[in-house]
Every structure is written in structure tokens, then in C-alpha cells.
N, C-alpha and C positions, 0 to 999 in steps of 0.2 A: 664249493662251488657246482653247478651244475654240469653234467653232462651231453655234451652234445651227441645228440638221434643223430645212427648214420641209417641213408637212405639209400637201399639199392633199386637204382635204374632201372628199364628195359627199354630194348629194338623197337621204333617207331616208327620207322619212313625213313628210307636213303634219299640218294639219287638226286645228289645237291648238289651243287661247287661252293658259294661261301653263304653259309645263311645270317640271318641276321634280321633284326626288329619280329621276330612273334608276336602274334598279338591274338587272342580270344574274339571275337564277329561276328554275328550271328550262325549260332551251333559250328561252328569254322577256329582255328588255328590261321591264320592267319600270317606269312610270311616271306620277305626280299630274299633274293638269290640275285645281290647283285652284280657279276663278272658275266650268271648268265641272259642277263637282263632281262629282270621277269619277278612277276610279284607272284606267289601262291596261296593255294589257302588247302587245309585238307582239314578230313572230317574225322571223327573217331574210331571209323574205322581205317582206314589209310589208304583214300582216295584220293588224288590229290588233282588239283587240277590249276589252272595258267588262269588265274584274274587276268593281268597287266602285261603287255611289256612296256619296261623301265629300262631305260638305262642305268647304273649305276645306283642297280636301288638299294634304300638303307632301309629310311623308317618309316614306319607309316601310321597313322591316324586319319581320323573321317570329320566331317566336317556337319554338325547335324542335319542338311539336305544330306547327308549319304555318300558326298562326294568322296572318293580316297585321296588325298594327300597321301605324298611319296615325296621320304629326302633321298639324298646323293651322299651315295660317298667316293673322293678323289672327284667329284666339283661340287660347286657349290650351285646347288640349283634344290630348287621344291617346287612339282608338277600336280597337275590334280587332275584325279583320274575322274571320268564318267563313270553312270552303272555298265555303258555298254565295254569296258573296258582300254577305252580310247583317249591318251592323253591331251584333255581340253590349255591347256594352263600349264606356262613355261615359270617360275620366275627366277632370276638370276644371282644371286646373290654374291658375284664377285668385286661389289667391289665395297665387300665388309670381308672378308675370305676368302682360302684359294679354295676351300676344302664345307662341306656343311656332314654331319655324321648322322645320329639319331634325332624323335622326335616323338613331340608327341603333344595330341590334343585337346584340350577342356572338352566338356560335354557345349559350351558358350559356343566353339570354337575356333576360340583364340589356341595360337601353339607356341610352343617351347621351342626351338631349333640349335643343337651346336652349330658353332662357328672356329673356322681354323685358323689362324695364322700365319707369318713364321714362326721361324726358327727364334726357341727362349735357349742360351746355351745351361740352362739349371734344370729345367725342368722339360724336355721338350717343345709340343707345339703348348704356341698360345693357343691360350683358347677363352670364348665368347660364348655363350649364350641370347641369341635373340628370340625377342617377342613377335610374333607373325600370325599379323588377322587372316582372319575369311577371306580375303582378296589380296595373299601378296606379299603387304609391306611388312619391312621387317626393319626394329630396332632395339638394340645392342638393350641385355637389359643388367647383365652381369660379366664382369670381364677380370682377365689376372690368372684362370686356371688353368690347370694342368692338362690342359685332353679332356674336356668336360666329356662324358658320354651317351650314356642312358639316360633318362626322366622319365619320370613319374608323379604323380600327387599319392599322397597320404589319406588315409580316407577321411578325412576330416575338408578337405578338397581346398583347403587353405594352402597347405604347406608341398613346395615339391621337393622332391628327394632328385641328387642326379651323383651318380657316379662321381671320381675324378679321377684317371683311370691311371695316372703320373706322380698322383698325389697319394693314391691308396686308400683311399676313401669315401665315403660316400655322405656329404652335403645337406644339409634341409635349407632351405628358402622359403622364407614368408613370402604369399605371394601379396602383391594389395588390388586397389578395384581396378588400377585400372592396365593390370598386370604386370608392373612392375617388379623385382625382387630384393628383399631385404633386406640384411646383411646377414650369411648364409650360419651357421652350424654346421658345428659336430656329427651325426648320426653316427656315423661309427668307422673309426678308425678301425686296418683292416692292417694296419703289420704293415713293413716299408718287402716284402716278397711278398704282397699281396698282389692284386695290378686288374680292380675291380670293373666291369665290362657294361651288359647288360644288367639289365633290373626290375622284378617286378614287386609289385604290393597286395599282401594281405589285409583282409578286412580284418584281424584286432592290430593294422601296423608296421608286421613286419615286412625285409626287405628279402627278397631272397637277390640273386647275386649272381654273376657267375667272373669267374678268376683266371682269366683266360688263359694263363701260364703256370698254373699252380696243378687245374684239371680239375677243378671241383666248383661246385657251387650245395652257396652260403643261404641260412636260413641266417640275419642277423635283424634285430631287437634297439629299438632307441637305447646309444651310449656302448654297443658296437658290441655286444654278447651276442656269440655265436647257438643258435639254438637247435637248427638239421643239417647236415651234411650229407652231397651226396657226389662221393668222388665219381671221378671217368678214368677208366685205365688207357688213352690214348687223348689224343690232337685239341682243339685250346673249350672253354667251355668258355660257349660267346653268352648265352641270353636266353635266360628262364619267360616261359608267363602260361599262367592260368588261368586253367579253362575243363574242357568236361560238360558235360551238362547240369553238375553238380559245385563247379568251381577247384575241384577239390580237386585237379590233376596235372602237377609239374609239368614242366612238358619242357625240353631242352636244347636249344642249338647248340650242334659239336659242330668246328672245324678242323681237319687236319690240314697244313699250309705254314707259311714260314712269314713273316714282312716284305722277305721280298718278294713270293711266290704269288703272296696277293697281289704285291701291285700289275701283277703281270696278268692274275688269273688264273694261279695255278695251286688250286686247291683243291680237298674234299672231304665234303658236310653230307652229313645224317644228322636226328634230331629224337634225344630221349625223351623217355617217361617217367614218372612217378605219381606214386599215392600219395599225398598227404595231407593231415587232421586240419589245416582251418583255410578256407578257400578265399580266394581271388576276390581284389579288391573292384577289381574292371579297370585298371590307372597302369602301364602306357595300353 
């Protein structure tokens, strides 16, 4: 059995309320800070800029024309933000869910978004995945998920991996030409004590995932083998992103809060980083 390689993180930036959705874009790390109502970016030297003010911001993506797409948490909305940082359009998905969460946008502009429904007795929130067209139209393409969370494409561009938080696993969905999702397979079963949150993909098809309540970021490969682990000493391990100029810096968003505190916006967040061997594949 191959030993798991432990990697030591170092501090990067702090001053976040509740960070989410880290993405490497245009030579900067972008992330959302939902309770603060903003989307920020930061350069490798730690210079933070507020890119847009968006209430309850969560997942981030970009359309081919550069429009920033922002999904919300705690309300069912998707926003389009223009180059000046202004919200140009808002799409209300309340006919499909009480809340959205994370978001992944493909290079052609089609996106996938978490949709949270009512309460299911065995699994917590009922979850679905919606296919979002570039003008905000949404149709449901996967159902009966135990809290779907982060979404990203494997390097083949035709497989969507999704962290199923209350299912303690990462699922892999084949995508069809029209954006529909086929039947999922289990990419990785993480064990019942781990609950995956944000994830990102490297060029070898490995998935880095934050297991928020066990305080660790893991690199897992298809079949579930854990190859690398970054442990944090406090807070929730929320979401990773691979970036930096060579794609080999692992950025890790950490938030210290409680489920009740998150709803109230009571949280303290920061970002750690570490160097890794395999560069990012650019998703999400």
C-alpha cells in the first residue's frame, strides 16, 4: 500500500469572513466571500482586490466573453457580472430550489450548478444539479444527490466530478453533447467520517478536495486512493484551487465557523498555500 505524502501548508492571506469558490483566472486567485457580499482576487504577492459586490456569493466561473458568473448560497440565484464589476443580470431559480451553491462553467459557456431542495430524512438536504445556459436558462440534469457541492471537469473535458458532501464520496458523471449527464460512477469513496466540500482537478486527473470537518485537503485518484494530504490545525477545510504561474501552487480556503454561525455570517476565513508536483488542469 502506497504511503500518503504529507504536505505542510504555509499562510497566505487572511481577513476573509467566509471564503469559498477559489479559482485561478488571469494570473490571480479569485474567491468569493459570501457574508461580506463580495468577490475578490489576489496576486501571488498577496495583494487583494475587490472585483465585485455580490450578495451571498459562492461559486465562480466565466463565460467565453469574460462575463463573471456568480452563484449564490442561502438563496437560489445566479448573477452575471460585467467587466466593470457591476451585476448586469440576475437569474432567479426559486422555482427549482431554495438555494444554489457551487458552480462550474465549461469553456463553451455552459455551466453546472448545485440546487438544494427540501429536507430528506436520511441524507439531509435533497440535491440536484442544474445545467445553466449562457443566458441563465436552467434544466435539471441530475437528482437524488446527498448534498452535491463542488463541481469540476476531468482533463478529458467530458467527465464532471462532483463532491457529494453527505454521501462522503466524489461522483463522476459522463457529459453528453447537449450537456445532459449520464449515470454517475463513484470516483472516490472517502469513508463515512469524511465530508467533501470544494475540489479542483490536476492534469493527471487527480482531484484535490477539502474535507471540511476532518480538517484536511486530500489528493485522490480514480478508485479512491489518497496520494497526498495537507492537514490544517484549525477551522474547516473548505476548498482548494491549483494556480500560480506554473499551476503548481495549491491554494486552500479555510473558514472557522459553525453551521449556525455561517447562516448568521459569523465566521473568520483565511487562505493557506503549498507547493505540489502536478499542475492544475484549469477546472473549476
